[in-house]
C-alpha positions as a Markdown table, in Angstrom:
| # | Residue | x | y | z |
|---|---|---|---|---|
| 1 | Met | 0.2 | 0.1 | -0.2 |
| 2 | Pro | 1.5 | 3.3 | -0.8 |
| 3 | Glu | 1.8 | 5.8 | 2.3 |
| 4 | Val | -0.4 | 8.5 | 2.1 |
| 5 | Glu | 1.4 | 12.1 | 3.1 |
| 6 | Arg | -0.4 | 13.7 | 6.1 |
| 7 | Ser | -0.3 | 17.3 | 6.6 |
| 8 | Gly | -0.6 | 19.5 | 9.6 |
| 9 | Leu | 0.9 | 18.8 | 13.0 |
| 10 | Pro | 1.8 | 15.6 | 14.3 |
| 11 | Pro | -0.6 | 14.0 | 17.0 |
| 12 | Asn | 1.7 | 14.2 | 19.7 |
| 13 | Ile | 2.2 | 18.0 | 19.6 |
| 14 | Tyr | -1.7 | 18.6 | 20.4 |
| 15 | Val | -1.5 | 18.1 | 24.1 |
| 16 | Pro | 1.6 | 20.4 | 24.9 |
| 17 | Ile | -0.1 | 23.2 | 22.9 |
| 18 | Ala | -3.7 | 22.6 | 24.6 |
| 19 | Thr | -1.9 | 22.5 | 27.8 |
| 20 | Leu | 0.0 | 25.9 | 27.2 |
| 21 | Leu | -3.1 | 27.6 | 26.0 |
| 22 | Ala | -4.8 | 26.5 | 28.9 |
| 23 | Ala | -2.3 | 27.9 | 31.3 |
| 24 | Ile | -2.2 | 30.9 | 29.4 |
| 25 | Phe | -6.0 | 31.5 | 29.7 |
| 26 | Leu | -6.2 | 30.2 | 33.4 |
| 27 | Gly | -3.3 | 32.6 | 34.2 |
| 28 | Thr | -5.2 | 35.6 | 32.4 |
| 29 | Met | -8.5 | 34.8 | 34.4 |
| 30 | Ala | -6.7 | 34.7 | 37.9 |
| 31 | Tyr | -4.7 | 38.1 | 37.0 |
| 32 | Leu | -8.1 | 39.8 | 36.0 |
| 33 | Val | -10.1 | 38.4 | 38.9 |
| 34 | Ala | -7.4 | 39.3 | 41.3 |
| 35 | Ala | -7.2 | 43.0 | 39.8 |
| 36 | Gly | -10.9 | 43.1 | 39.8 |
| 37 | Phe | -11.2 | 42.4 | 43.8 |
| 38 | Gly | -7.8 | 44.2 | 44.8 |
| 39 | Val | -6.3 | 41.4 | 45.9 |
| 40 | Thr | -2.6 | 41.6 | 46.3 |
| 41 | Gly | -0.3 | 38.4 | 47.3 |
| 42 | Ser | -0.8 | 34.8 | 46.3 |
| 43 | Val | -1.3 | 31.7 | 48.4 |
| 44 | Phe | 2.4 | 31.8 | 49.2 |
| 45 | Gly | 2.4 | 35.1 | 50.8 |
| 46 | Lys | 2.9 | 38.7 | 49.9 |
| 47 | Val | 4.0 | 39.7 | 46.5 |
| 48 | Ala | 7.5 | 41.5 | 46.7 |
| 49 | Gly | 6.6 | 45.0 | 46.6 |
| 50 | Ala | 3.1 | 44.7 | 47.2 |
| 51 | Gln | 2.0 | 47.2 | 49.9 |
| 52 | Thr | 1.0 | 45.9 | 53.1 |
| 53 | Ser | -2.3 | 47.3 | 54.4 |
| 54 | Thr | -3.4 | 47.8 | 57.9 |
| 55 | Ala | -6.5 | 46.6 | 59.1 |
| 56 | Leu | -9.5 | 47.8 | 56.7 |
| 57 | Pro | -11.9 | 50.1 | 58.1 |
| 58 | Arg | -15.4 | 48.6 | 59.2 |
| 59 | Gln | -17.9 | 48.9 | 56.5 |
| 60 | Gly | -21.7 | 48.3 | 55.8 |
| 61 | Ser | -23.8 | 47.0 | 58.6 |
| 62 | Gln | -20.9 | 46.3 | 60.9 |
| 63 | Asp | -20.8 | 49.7 | 62.3 |
| 64 | Ala | -24.6 | 50.6 | 61.6 |
| 65 | Val | -26.4 | 47.8 | 63.1 |
| 66 | Glu | -28.1 | 49.8 | 65.6 |
| 67 | Gly | -27.4 | 53.3 | 64.6 |
| 68 | Gly | -29.2 | 53.4 | 61.3 |
| 69 | Pro | -27.9 | 53.0 | 57.6 |
| 70 | Pro | -24.1 | 53.5 | 56.8 |
| 71 | Ala | -22.9 | 57.2 | 56.2 |
| 72 | Pro | -22.7 | 56.6 | 52.1 |
| 73 | Val | -26.3 | 55.1 | 52.3 |
| 74 | Ala | -27.3 | 58.1 | 54.7 |
| 75 | Ala | -25.7 | 60.6 | 52.5 |
| 76 | Gln | -27.7 | 59.2 | 49.4 |
| 77 | Leu | -30.8 | 59.0 | 51.1 |
| 78 | Ala | -30.4 | 62.7 | 52.2 |
| 79 | Thr | -29.5 | 63.7 | 48.7 |
| 80 | Leu | -32.7 | 61.9 | 47.4 |
| 81 | Arg | -34.9 | 63.4 | 49.6 |
| 82 | Ala | -33.5 | 66.8 | 49.1 |
| 83 | Arg | -34.1 | 66.6 | 45.5 |
| 84 | Ile | -37.6 | 65.3 | 45.9 |
| 85 | Ala | -38.2 | 68.3 | 47.9 |
| 86 | Ala | -37.0 | 70.6 | 45.4 |
| 87 | His | -38.6 | 68.6 | 42.6 |
| 88 | Pro | -41.9 | 66.8 | 43.9 |
| 89 | His | -42.5 | 65.3 | 40.6 |
| 90 | Asp | -39.0 | 63.9 | 39.8 |
| 91 | Asp | -39.8 | 60.3 | 39.0 |
| 92 | Val | -36.4 | 59.2 | 38.8 |
| 93 | Ala | -35.4 | 60.4 | 42.3 |
| 94 | Leu | -38.7 | 59.1 | 43.4 |
| 95 | Thr | -38.2 | 55.7 | 42.1 |
| 96 | Gln | -34.4 | 55.7 | 43.4 |
| 97 | Leu | -35.5 | 56.3 | 46.8 |
| 98 | Ala | -38.2 | 53.6 | 46.7 |
| 99 | Asp | -35.6 | 51.5 | 45.4 |
| 100 | Met | -33.9 | 52.1 | 48.4 |
| 101 | Tyr | -36.7 | 51.1 | 50.6 |
| 102 | Leu | -37.4 | 48.1 | 48.8 |
| 103 | Ala | -33.9 | 46.8 | 48.9 |
| 104 | Ala | -34.1 | 47.3 | 52.7 |
| 105 | Asn | -37.4 | 45.5 | 52.7 |
| 106 | Leu | -39.1 | 48.7 | 54.0 |
| 107 | Phe | -42.0 | 47.8 | 51.2 |
| 108 | Arg | -44.9 | 49.9 | 52.8 |
| 109 | Glu | -42.8 | 52.8 | 52.6 |
| 110 | Ala | -41.8 | 52.2 | 48.8 |
| 111 | Ile | -45.0 | 51.6 | 47.7 |
| 112 | Pro | -46.3 | 55.4 | 48.0 |
| 113 | Leu | -42.9 | 56.6 | 46.3 |
| 114 | Tyr | -43.3 | 54.1 | 43.5 |
| 115 | Gln | -47.2 | 55.5 | 43.0 |
| 116 | Arg | -45.8 | 59.2 | 43.1 |
| 117 | Ala | -43.3 | 58.3 | 40.3 |
| 118 | Leu | -46.0 | 56.6 | 38.3 |
| 119 | Arg | -48.2 | 59.8 | 38.9 |
| 120 | Ala | -45.6 | 61.9 | 37.6 |
| 121 | Asn | -44.3 | 59.4 | 34.7 |
| 122 | Pro | -46.9 | 56.5 | 34.0 |
| 123 | Arg | -44.4 | 55.4 | 31.5 |
| 124 | Asn | -41.5 | 54.6 | 34.1 |
| 125 | Val | -41.0 | 51.0 | 33.6 |
| 126 | Ala | -38.4 | 50.9 | 36.6 |
| 127 | Ala | -41.3 | 52.3 | 39.0 |
| 128 | Gln | -43.8 | 49.9 | 37.6 |
| 129 | Thr | -41.6 | 46.9 | 38.1 |
| 130 | Gly | -40.7 | 48.1 | 41.6 |
| 131 | Leu | -44.2 | 48.6 | 42.7 |
| 132 | Ser | -45.3 | 45.2 | 41.6 |
| 133 | Gln | -42.0 | 43.7 | 43.5 |
| 134 | Ala | -43.2 | 45.5 | 46.8 |
| 135 | Arg | -47.0 | 44.4 | 46.5 |
| 136 | Glu | -45.8 | 41.2 | 45.8 |
| 137 | Ala | -43.5 | 41.0 | 49.1 |
| 138 | Leu | -46.2 | 42.5 | 50.9 |
| 139 | Arg | -48.4 | 39.7 | 50.0 |
| 140 | Glu | -46.1 | 36.8 | 51.0 |
């Protein structure tokens, strides 16, 4: 039988190429995840030249369990309330404030705000959606 000439790479080269590509892909993904979460160092310890940080400040509900919302949330609430006081028919501000109440499971406070937003702009889809979510949550 005549020998058929094959083209392409030899079969024993595919595994090393696939391994190299997988290592490059996984390394790139690990770098992107670490950069996205602000992680420095590795499982073997801090990377040379990495800045050592002191203890992170307490955030979120850690300091505000009994004292109300955290400072950034309180500032946003104050800003939205001032905006609504200045412009009572601002459906966007009303919806944003209602969304904050909805996220805090304060459904009875959110519903009137969504209704005001819909009176100001009946086509506000975010207010329609939030209103139905708040009503559904109250039914449960």
